[in-house]
C-alpha positions as CSV (number, residue, x, y, z in Angstrom):
1,M,0.0,0.0,0.0
2,L,2.8,2.4,0.9
3,K,4.6,1.5,-2.4
4,G,1.4,2.4,-4.3
5,F,1.0,5.6,-2.5
6,L,4.6,6.6,-3.3
7,T,4.1,5.7,-6.9
8,D,0.9,7.8,-7.1
9,N,2.7,10.7,-5.5
10,I,5.6,10.5,-7.9
11,W,3.2,10.4,-10.9
12,R,1.3,13.3,-9.4
13,R,4.5,15.3,-9.2
14,V,5.5,14.4,-12.7
15,F,2.1,15.5,-14.0
16,L,2.2,18.8,-12.1
17,L,5.7,19.5,-13.4
18,S,4.6,18.7,-16.9
19,V,1.7,21.1,-16.6
20,L,3.9,23.9,-15.2
21,L,6.4,23.3,-18.0
22,F,3.7,23.5,-20.6
23,L,2.3,26.7,-19.1
24,T,5.7,28.3,-18.9
25,I,6.4,27.5,-22.6
26,I,3.0,29.0,-23.5
27,G,3.7,32.1,-21.4
28,I,7.1,32.7,-22.9
29,S,5.8,32.3,-26.5
30,T,2.9,34.7,-25.7
31,W,5.2,37.2,-24.1
32,Q,7.6,37.4,-27.0
33,P,7.2,40.5,-29.1
34,K,5.0,39.8,-32.1
35,H,7.7,41.3,-34.4
36,L,10.5,39.0,-33.2
37,F,10.3,36.6,-36.2
38,R,9.2,39.1,-38.9
39,E,11.0,39.5,-42.2
40,P,13.4,42.5,-42.4
41,E,11.0,44.3,-44.9
42,E,8.2,43.9,-42.4
43,I,10.2,45.5,-39.6
44,V,11.1,48.4,-41.8
45,R,7.5,48.9,-42.9
46,S,6.5,48.9,-39.2
47,G,9.3,51.4,-38.4
48,L,8.1,53.8,-41.1
49,D,4.4,53.4,-40.1
50,N,5.4,54.3,-36.5
51,L,7.4,57.3,-37.8
52,E,4.5,58.6,-39.9
53,G,2.2,58.1,-36.9
54,A,4.3,60.2,-34.6
55,Q,3.1,63.7,-33.7
56,A,6.6,65.1,-33.5
57,Y,10.2,64.1,-33.7
58,A,13.6,65.7,-34.0
59,Y,16.4,64.7,-36.3
60,D,20.0,65.4,-37.3
61,L,20.9,65.1,-41.0
62,T,24.2,65.1,-42.8
63,A,24.7,64.6,-46.5
64,L,28.2,64.4,-48.1
65,S,29.4,63.9,-51.7
66,I,32.7,62.1,-52.0
67,I,34.4,63.2,-55.3
68,D,37.9,61.9,-56.2
69,G,38.3,60.9,-52.5
70,K,37.5,64.3,-51.2
71,E,34.4,65.0,-49.0
72,L,32.1,67.9,-49.9
73,L,29.5,68.8,-47.2
74,L,26.2,69.3,-49.0
75,T,23.9,69.6,-46.0
76,Q,24.3,69.4,-42.2
77,V,21.1,70.4,-40.3
78,E,19.2,69.7,-37.2
79,G,15.4,69.8,-37.6
80,I,12.1,69.3,-35.9
81,W,9.0,68.0,-37.5
82,N,5.4,68.4,-36.3
83,A,2.4,66.6,-37.8
84,P,1.1,67.0,-40.3
85,D,3.4,69.3,-42.3
86,R,5.6,71.6,-40.2
87,Y,9.4,71.7,-40.2
88,Y,12.0,73.8,-38.4
89,I,15.4,73.5,-40.0
90,K,18.7,75.1,-38.8
91,G,22.2,74.4,-40.1
92,E,24.3,74.7,-43.2
93,T,23.7,73.9,-46.9
94,L,26.5,74.2,-49.5
95,G,28.5,76.5,-47.1
96,N,25.5,78.8,-46.5
97,F,23.9,79.2,-43.1
98,L,20.2,78.3,-43.1
99,E,17.4,78.8,-40.6
100,A,13.9,78.2,-41.9
101,Y,10.3,77.2,-41.1
102,V,8.2,75.2,-43.5
103,I,4.5,75.4,-42.8
104,G,2.6,73.4,-45.4
105,D,3.3,75.2,-48.7
106,V,4.8,78.3,-47.0
107,Y,8.5,78.7,-46.6
108,M,10.0,81.3,-44.1
109,I,13.8,81.8,-44.2
110,K,16.0,84.1,-42.2
111,D,18.1,86.5,-44.4
112,P,21.6,87.8,-43.5
113,Q,20.0,90.9,-41.8
114,D,17.9,88.5,-39.5
115,N,14.7,89.4,-41.3
116,W,12.2,86.6,-42.1
117,L,11.3,86.3,-45.8
118,E,8.2,84.3,-46.8
119,F,7.7,82.4,-50.0
120,Q,5.4,79.8,-51.5
121,A,7.0,76.4,-51.8
122,S,7.4,76.7,-55.6
123,Q,9.1,80.0,-55.3
124,G,11.4,79.5,-52.3
125,P,15.2,79.6,-52.6
126,S,16.6,76.5,-54.2
127,L,18.9,75.8,-51.3
128,L,15.9,75.6,-49.0
129,R,13.9,73.4,-51.3
130,E,16.9,71.1,-51.7
131,T,17.4,70.9,-47.9
132,V,13.7,70.1,-47.3
133,L,14.0,67.4,-50.0
134,F,17.1,66.0,-48.3
135,S,15.1,65.8,-45.1
136,Q,12.1,64.1,-46.7
137,T,13.3,61.8,-49.4
138,P,15.4,59.4,-47.4
139,L,12.4,58.5,-45.3
140,Q,10.0,58.3,-48.3
141,D,12.4,56.2,-50.3
142,L,12.6,53.6,-47.5
143,R,9.2,52.3,-48.7
144,G,11.2,50.7,-51.4
145,F,13.5,48.8,-49.1
146,H,14.3,45.3,-50.3
147,S,16.8,42.5,-50.1
148,G,17.0,43.2,-46.4
149,Q,18.9,41.3,-43.8
150,V,19.1,41.7,-40.0
151,T,22.9,41.9,-39.5
152,G,23.1,42.5,-35.8
153,E,21.9,44.5,-32.8
154,K,23.1,47.7,-31.1
155,T,22.0,50.0,-28.3
156,I,21.3,53.6,-29.3
157,A,20.3,56.2,-26.7
158,G,19.4,53.4,-24.3
159,Q,17.3,51.5,-26.9
160,K,18.2,48.1,-28.2
161,C,17.9,48.2,-32.0
162,Y,17.9,45.8,-34.9
163,I,20.6,46.6,-37.5
164,L,19.2,46.0,-41.0
165,E,20.9,46.3,-44.3
166,G,19.3,46.3,-47.7
167,R,18.8,48.3,-50.9
168,L,16.4,50.9,-52.3
169,A,14.2,50.2,-55.3
170,K,14.4,53.8,-56.4
171,V,15.0,57.4,-55.1
172,S,12.6,60.3,-55.6
173,N,15.0,63.2,-55.2
174,P,15.6,64.5,-58.8
175,L,19.2,65.5,-57.9
176,W,20.0,61.9,-56.7
177,Q,18.4,60.4,-59.8
178,A,20.6,62.6,-62.1
179,F,23.9,61.8,-60.5
180,W,23.8,58.7,-58.3
181,Q,22.4,55.2,-58.4
182,D,22.4,51.8,-56.7
183,F,21.5,53.0,-53.2
184,A,22.3,50.8,-50.3
185,C,21.1,51.5,-46.8
186,Q,21.6,50.5,-43.2
187,L,18.9,51.1,-40.6
188,W,18.6,51.0,-36.9
189,I,15.1,50.2,-35.6
190,D,14.4,49.8,-31.9
191,K,13.2,46.3,-30.9
192,K,10.7,47.4,-28.3
193,G,8.7,50.0,-30.2
194,L,9.8,49.4,-33.7
195,R,10.7,53.0,-34.3
196,L,13.3,54.1,-36.8
197,R,16.3,55.6,-34.9
198,R,19.0,56.0,-37.5
199,L,19.6,55.5,-41.2
200,A,22.6,55.6,-43.5
201,L,22.3,55.7,-47.2
202,S,25.0,55.4,-49.8
203,G,24.6,55.9,-53.6
204,K,27.2,55.3,-56.3
205,S,28.1,57.9,-58.9
206,M,27.3,57.0,-62.5
207,G,30.5,56.1,-64.3
208,S,33.0,56.7,-61.4
209,D,33.8,55.8,-57.8
210,D,32.3,59.0,-56.4
211,R,29.5,58.6,-53.8
212,L,26.8,60.3,-52.0
213,T,26.3,59.5,-48.3
214,V,23.3,60.5,-46.2
215,N,23.1,59.9,-42.4
216,M,20.1,60.8,-40.3
217,E,19.4,60.2,-36.7
218,I,15.8,60.5,-35.4
219,Y,15.0,61.0,-31.7
220,D,12.5,62.6,-29.2
221,Y,9.5,60.9,-30.7
222,D,6.2,62.5,-29.6
223,T,8.0,65.0,-27.4
224,Q,6.3,68.4,-26.9
225,M,8.1,70.4,-29.6
226,I,5.7,72.9,-31.0
227,I,6.8,74.7,-34.1
228,T,5.7,78.3,-34.0
229,P,6.9,80.5,-36.9
230,P,8.1,84.0,-36.2
231,K,6.0,87.0,-37.1
232,R,7.3,89.0,-40.0
233,K,8.3,92.6,-39.4
234,E,5.8,95.1,-40.6
235,N,7.1,97.4,-43.3
C-alpha cells in the first residue's frame, strides 16, 4: 500500500511539473514580441508606419558627396517635425547658413539681416527646397527597401535596436536620380517600439567611384516640440 502511495505521489508530481512546464512555454511564447520573427522588410515597414504616426520628432541630417576621394559637405542640419506638415530647420547647406520654417506650402527663411522672408514652396530659394528634400526623401524612399537582412543589434540612446541592411528600389530626389544610383542603406530600428532611430544611405556615382552618403538620426518621438513660426516685421 505504501509503495502504491509513493508511486501515485511521484506520478502526481511528474504530472504537475509537466503542466507547469507547458504553461511556462506557452507564457514565454505569448510574451515574446510579435515582431520577433518578422522578415526585415516587415520590420522596416512597421518602423516607417510608426514614424509617420508620430506627432513630432527631432532629427540630425548630414549629406556628403565624395568626389575623387574628397568630401564635400552638402547639408548638415538639425530639424524638428510636427504633424502633419511643419518643419523647423537650422544648419548649413553648401556652405551657407540656413534657418527656416516650413508650414505646409509656405517657406520662411532668415536672411543675413535677420529678417524673415516668406515664399510659396514653388518660389522658395533653391537651397531651402533642396534641404527640405534631403530631409524628406530618405524617409519616403525607404518604402522601397528590399533585399533586407538583420545583420546585428546595437544600443542607441538606451534603446536596443535591430541593425538592418538592404537596398532601395528607387530614389525620388531629382538630384539623386541625375547623379547617383544603386543605393544601399543601413537602418537601426528599436526592438521594443519598432521605431526608426538611425539611417545611413550610400549611392554610387554614374561612371565613377564617387559617392553620396546621407546619415540621419531621429529622436525625441512625440516630445512636446511645438513649431511656431516668427511674425514678419511690418514694413
